[in-house]
Every structure is written in structure tokens, then in C-alpha cells.
N, C-alpha and C positions, 0 to 999 in steps of 0.2 A: 432526425427521430432522436430524443432521447431516450438513453437508457434509465430504468430504476434499477438501482443496485439495492442488494439484501444483504443488511451486516447483520454478522453472526457472532458470537463468544466463541472462543476459542480458549481451549486449554491445551498448549503445547506441552504436552510431556517433556521430549527432548531438544536438546539443541537442531537446529538445521544449518550444516556447515555448506555455505557455499564456495568455500574457497577451493574445491576440487579443480583439478584441469577440466574436467567434462562438465559441461554447464549442463549438458543435457541430464545429469545423475540429481542434482538439486537446485537448478536453476541460477541466476545470476542476482547477486544482491545489490540495488541502489539504496544507500542509507540516503534519509531524507530528513528532514524537519518543518516544523510549523512553526508560523508567527502568530497562529489565531488562538486567543484566550477568551474565557467567558465574558472579559469586558468587550470585545470587539462586536456592536450592533450589526454591522452590516460588511464583513472581510469582503476581499476581492479573492476570484477563485484563484491566483495566483498566491494567494497567502496561506491556503488550506496546507498544500506541499511544495515543499522545494527543495531541490537537488543539492545534499552536500558534499561537495566533492573534495573537500580535506579528510572526510570520514572515509577511513580504508578499513573499516570493521567488516568482515566477511561471513560473520555467525549470528544467527536469530536465537537467542536465548530462549529455554524454555520458560513458560509463564503462562500468565492469562492475557489474552487480547482481545480487542475487537477486530475484525476481520471481513474484509471485503472483496471478492475477486472479479474479473473481466476480462475482456479481449481486448488488444490494440493492435496497431499494424506500425510496420517497422518505416512505413516511409514518410512519416511524419516529421518534420524539421526537430521539433522539440524533444523525441524520444530519449528518453523513456517517460518522462512526466510530461505528457501529453494531454487534450483536455479532457478524455475518459477518464486517467489518472485524476486528474484535479477534481472532478466531480465525484468520483469515487470516493477522495479525502474527503471532501464536505459533505458526503452523506456518511461518512464515518464521523465524522465531528459532532453530526446531528444527532447521532444515535448516542453518542457520549452525554449529550445535554437530556435527551427525551429519557434515557434510562439512569439518569442522575448518576454517573459513573464519573470517576476523575482518573484524566491518563495520568501515567507515571512519566513524566516530562516531554518534553517537545519531538523525540523522536521517533520518529516513523519508518518501517522497513516497508520497502518496494521491493518485491520477488519478483522477477520475470522467467516464464518458463516457456520453453519453445514448443509450438504446437505445429506439429506435420500434416494435420488433418484440416487442411483450409480451402478447400476447393467450393465448399457449401458457403462460405464467405464471400465468394466473387473477389479475392482479394490477394495481392502478390504473394505475401508471406506474413502470419498473424503469430502473435504471442498470448499467453495467459499472462496476466499479472495479478500479484494478491498484494495487498496494502493491508498491512497489520500494524495496530499502534499498542502498546503494551497498556494495559489497566492497571492504576495501583490499589495496591492492596486497601481492603476495608478495613477501617478504624474500628478500634474495638471499643 
């Protein structure tokens, strides 16, 4: 079953600091990037979001974003950039195109929050993921 993601515009008024020792407070931040641009006619799903192991940033800055949220389970070998996250990143990119928005660079923030109530999902343990990509300021 393929999930349809709803992409939202998000104005983040304050930064989110994910450096705290307690990940249950602000979640865990995975810095990612994309290699997809307007010139890519048919990019592969893996190109929409890629984990950037070298980037040790722990803060999502305040600003304008396109944002999508979903559920992922920890038993996937590619955790955290699993198939559902890749599909969400694809929807995020398509929304940039449909809305004629310009992304601010290639950086993508993947925030993972612990989800305790997973009995209804019939899964061992699941998480909430949020994919956020900064929107470039509008040209005057």
C-alpha cells in the first residue's frame, strides 16, 4: 500500500535544537541532501534524499520550509532513510515544482521522533519522521 503524503508549508519561528541528551524532547536530527534538480527528468527514488554522514549539525534553523510527516519502523536495514522517507522526499520535491517554489540549497532535515503508541500499527516499534527542506526567499 502506497501512502499519499500531504506536503505543508511551515514557518518555523524558533530553531529546533536536537543536540539534547534526551532525544524524546526534540527528536533526533539526520542531516541529508538531495542531488535532484530541475534538470533531472526522471530521478531515481534514491536521489531525492541521501544521508550526509559528514554533516554533524544538530539544529534546524528558524525559517520557511516545505514539510511532510509520516511513520517509519526501525526494523528496516536502511534506517533512517527508508523507502517511506524516500517517497516522502519525492513528494516534497514535486510540491516545490507544482508550487513553483525554489529550494534554498540541497540540504534536507530528517527529524525522527519516538512514537510510543504503536500497538494499532501492528509493528514492533515505530517512529514519526519529519522531512523539512528550506524554501529560498522570494525574489523582490
